[in-house]
N, C-alpha and C positions, 0 to 999 in steps of 0.2 A: 470402765475405769472406776475404781473404788473412790469413795469420798476422801479417804486418807491420801491416796496417790494424787488426786486432783488438787488437794490443798497443798501438797508438797510441790507440785508443778507450779502452782501460782506463786508460792514463796520463792522458788528458784528464779522464775521470770522477774519477779520484783527485785530480787538481789542483783540479777544481771543488769536490769534497767538502772538500778542505783549505781552499780559499778560504771556503766557506760556514762551516766550523767557526771559522775565524779571525774572520770578520765576526760570527758569533753570539757569540763570546767578547767582542766589543766592545759588545754590547748591541743589541737591536732585532732585527727580522726580516731575515735575510740577503737574501731576495728583494727586500724594500723597499730595502735598502741598495744592491743591485746596480742596481735601477731608478733610484734617485736618482743614483748615480754616472754611469750612462749618460745620464740627462737633463741633468745638469750638464756632462758632457763635450761634449754637443751644443751647449749654449747656456750659456756661463759666466755671463752676466748674469742668468740665471734663478735662480742659487744664490749663497749666501755660504758660503765655506769659512773656518772659524775655526781658525787654527793653534794648535799646542800653546802654552799659556801666553798666548795672545792674548785680548783682550776680545771680548765680544759687544757690538757697537755699537748702541745705541738712541739715537734723537734725541728732543729735546723742541722743540716749536715753539709757544711760549706768549707771551701778552702779559704779560711779566714786570713791566712798570711798573704794571700793574693788580693789585689784590689777588687777583682770581680766578686770574690766571696764576701769580702767586707762590705761592698756596695749592696749586695743582695740581703745580707743580714740587717743592715740599717733600714732598708726599705721595708722588710718584714716588721721591724720594730715600729716604724712609722705607721704601718697599716693597723697595728694593734692600738697605737695612740689614737688613730682616727675612728676607732669603733664607736666613740661617743659623738662623732660628727665634727670634731675639731682637732687641729694639731695644737694641743695645749700642754704637751709634755707629760700628760697623765694618761695611763692606759685605760681604754674603755673596756666594757665587758661584752660578752657574747651569750645571749640567752640567759642573762642574769649571773653569769659566771666569769671570773677573770680568765684571761688566756696567759698561760705560762709557756715561755720558750725554753726548751732544753737544748743547749748548744753542744754539738760535737763537731770535730774538725776532720777534714780529709786533705790529702796532699796530691791529688790528681793521680792516684794509683788505685788499682782494684783492691789491693790489700787494705788500704786505709778506708776505702768505702765499705768494705765488709766489716772491718773492726768498728767503725763508727756506727754503722747500722745496728750491730749487735749490742753496743753500749746503750744506744737509745732504747732498744727493746727490753732493757732491764727495768724500765718503767712500764708496768703492766697496763697502765691506763693511757698509754701513748695513743693519740688519735690519728695523727698524720705527721708527715715530715716534709719540710721545704728543703730541697736539695736534689742532687748534689750540684756543686759548682762545675766540676769536670765530668765529661761524659765517661772517661775512663774509670772514675770512681763509682759510676752507676751501672754501666754495662757489665753484665755477668758478675755483678758485685752487689752494691747496696740495693739496687732495684730487685734483684733476685731474693736477697735476704728478707727484705721488708714485704715483698709480695707473698712470700711463703707464709707469712703471718697475717696476711690480709690487711697490711698497714699501707695506707695511701702514701705515695711519694710523688711530689710535684716539683719539677725543676724549673728554675727561671733562666738557666744558662746552658743546660745540656743541648747540644745541637746535632750530635751524631745521628745519621739516618738509621744506624743499627738499633737504636733504642726504641724506635717505633716501627721497625720492619715487622711484618706479620710473622716472620719465622723466629724472631728473637725478642719480641716485645713481652714484657712482664705485665701481667693483668692489672696490677694496681699502680702502674706507672703512668704519669702524665707529665706534660711540660708546656709551659707558656712561651718558651724560647722557640725561635723559628727552626725549621729543619734545614740542615746544611746542603740539602739538594738545591735549595733556593740560593744560598750564599755561593755555592760552587758555580751555578749558572750565571749569577750576577757578576762575579769576578771574571769569568770567562768572557762575558760580553764586554766588560770594561777593557780587558787586555786586548781583545780583538778590535773593538770599535773605537775606543778612545786613544789607546796607545798605538794602534795600528800594528801590533806584533803578530807574527805568525809562528814564532817558536817560544817555548817557555820551559823553565825548569821548576821542579818542586822539591823542597826540603821539608820533611815532616818528621815527627816523633812517632815511634811505633806504638800508638795507642788507639783507642776507639774513636777519639775525636780527630786527631791530626791526620792520621792515615786516610780515614774515610772522607774528610773534607778535601784532601789532596786528590783523592780518586774522583770525587764528584766534579772538581774543577777540571781535571784532565779529561774526563769523559765528555763534559760539555764543550770544552775547548776544541777537542777533536771533532765533535759534531758541528761546531761553528767554522770548521776549516783550518784550525790551528794544529800545532804538533808539539807535544811534550818531548823534548829531546834528551832530558836527563831527569831522573828521579833519584833522590838520595835520602838516607835516614840518619838521624843523630839522636843521641840520648838527651833527655830533658835537661840534665845537669852535666852533660859531657861536652867535649870539644867539638866544634863544628868543622874542624880543619878538613877531614876527609870528605865530608859532604860538599864543602865549598870547592875543594879541588876537583871534584867530579863536575861541578857546574862550570868551572874555569875551562875544563877540557872540552865541554860541549858548547860553550859560548851562547847560551840562550839570550834572547832579547829581554826577557822578563823572568824574574825568579819569584815564585809564590811561596810564602812561608806560613802555612796553616798551623802555627805553633804559638806557644805562650811563654812567659818568662819562667826560667832564665834562658831557655833555648832561643827564643825569638831575638832578644837584644844581642845575644852572643853571635848569632848567625848574621845579623845585619852588620855588625862591626867587622866580622871576618870577611864578608863580601866586599864591603867598602875598602878594606885594606888589601884586596887582591887586584893588581894592575889589570889583569885580563878581563876583569868584570867592572872596570871603572865606569862604563857607560850603561851598565845593565840596570834596568828599573827594578825596584823591589816593591812587592805588595805583601802586606801582612794581613792576617785575618782579625776578626773581632776580639779574639782572645788576647791579642797583643795590643789592641787599641785601648791603651790605658796610660794614665799619667806617669806611673812609675816605670813602665816599659819604655816610654819615650825618653825619660830622664836617664835610664840605664844605657840607652843607645848613644847618648852624648851628641857630639858633632856629626856622627854617622847617620843620625835620624833625618837630616835635612833632605827633603824630597821623597821620603819614604811614604808610600800610599798605604792606607788602612781601610779595609772594608768593615761594614757593620751596620746596625740599625740606623735609619735616617734620623739624625738629631733634630732636623727641622720639623719633622712630623710631631715630635714630642713638644718642641717649643710652641707649636701652633695650638696645642691643647691648653685651654685656659686654666683648668685645674692644676695641671703640671706646672705651668709658669708662675701662676699667682699664689698657689697654695703649697704644692708639694716641695718645689725647689726652695722657697724661703724657709719652710719648716726643716728641710734637710740641712740647710746652712746653719740655721739656729741650733739644731741639735748636735751637729758634728763639726761645726766650725769650718766647713769647706763645701765646695760643690761636689757632686758625685764624681769619683775618680775613674769609673768604668762605664760600661754600656748596659748593664743588666738590672739597674734599679727599678725601671718601669715594669719589666716582666716579673720581678720579684714582688713588687707591690701588688700586681695583678694576681700572682700565684696565691698570696696570702688571702686576698679578698675572694678568690674563687673557693678557697677552703672554707672561709667563714660562711659563704653562701651555701655550700654543700652541707656543712654541719647544721645550719638552720633548717634545711629541707629534710635532712636525714634523721634529725634528733626527735626523740619522743619525750615529751615532758611528763614526768611522773608526779604524784602528789607530794607536796612539800617543797617543790623546786628542784628535785633531782632530774637528771637527764639520762636517757638511754640512747646510745649511739651504736647502731648496727653497722659494722664495718662494710658489709656488702652493700647496704643501702647507701652508705657514703660514696662508694664508687659509682653506684647508679646515679646518684645526684650529680656527680661530675659530668656524666653523659647527658644531663639535662641542659648543660650550658650551650646555648645556641644564640649567636648574634650579640653576645655580651660586649658592651663597649668599655673595654678596659683602657688603662692609660697607655698601654703599648699598642693598642689597635683593637680591631673587632675579633672576638674570641669565640670559637665553636669547638668543643671537645668531641673527639670521635673515639671509637673503641680502641684504636691502635695507640692512643695516648697523645697524639698531636692536637694541640689546641690553637695554634697559630696556623690558619689555613692559607695565609698569604703574608708577604713581608716586602717592604721596600728596603733594599740594601743600597747604601751609598758609600762612595769612596772619597776619602779625605787625604790631602797631601800635607805632610809635615813641613813646618811646625803647626799648621792650621788644623789640628785635630780638636774636636769639640771638648775634650777633657782638659785642654789647656787654653783654648779660645772658644768660650761658650757660644759665640755667634758664628762660628766657622761654617762656611758653605762648602758643600761637596763639589768635587770636580766631575762626578758622575753619579747617576742614580738610576736604579731600575727596579721595578716591581715584578714579582712573579707570584702566582698561586702555586700551592703545593701540587695541585692537580696538573698544572702545566708541566712542571719539572719532573714529576713522577711518571708521566706518560710520554715524555718526549722521546723521539727516536724510535 
């Protein structure tokens, strides 16, 4: 080797050593930073660079006209508030950057999910999205649009089994909400064991949430020795008359309504107004377990059963009872109107943690976020103790590996009586219900 070449090699090594020291001083593994920079240089759309003083953009895609969507958005806002370690009404920062929420709305339809996702993607520095509220707005809709751009979508309230089925799961989709295979099994157990019913009817809306939850209940009820004697469909904003007439002809002992407003209250009132169904018990799902839905039912709500996450488990959590709920009331002037605030708070915090692990800090305070690394960081979540329970995220997108589903009898729903006790409660793991039968 010539003296000139040797000198040049020494200079190059010194330069590389200086670069590594500089990168190390900015935090993180220098080799990881170099790899990230090289990856992002090759394909700029695969990464987000957050400039000095610039916000980290997160989106929300929620059904804000519904209490569940409103509840989730508020919880995400409170999670940002708590980034500084206190609920003080002032947003904290993440890795030295403010967090900005870009809000778009959906209305429980695939069309609105697609449109909302496309509007969020108009922000090229969008890092991730919290949403959707409705499974129908995610399945073959928002989840597909965002995954095609490698943008993470994490839902606090999607429960349809379709979204995490190996055949239909979108790669960048996750959820903190439970899988409805669990809720279907719990409702079937309640109907069979607590109500002593052997026949049931199901009225659903033809979408990714309602129909699949109805099917999950029917399948488990049959396995438990029961029989679904009537199944009917109604439009979300249509008349329930034909569906209720089909129930009246079959005379089931119980009618399960895996629906949400306005279909759920309308169907409850129509059932109560039908003489042939006067003694028929009604069970609604968690999508209808909301203060506004109960109000919409009016006098017909009396005695209606509602399934959903166990409110007692939440109340037993000291942080939830002593910190989160007082902050929620202080910020919004009321208690949570629906059941998904805990899973939404957890969804936001999982994102914050994933961003911390996936981000590369550059000189001067800039951040580089590799979208693929962000997804891999979600898969690092194992045994995380969230407000909604213990969370472990797996490649199919399910982060809630178990859930306790409780059933409440109106008017004693937790949304109107915070200390309400369930009439039935059952825990299942996802492994149990996915492999049963």
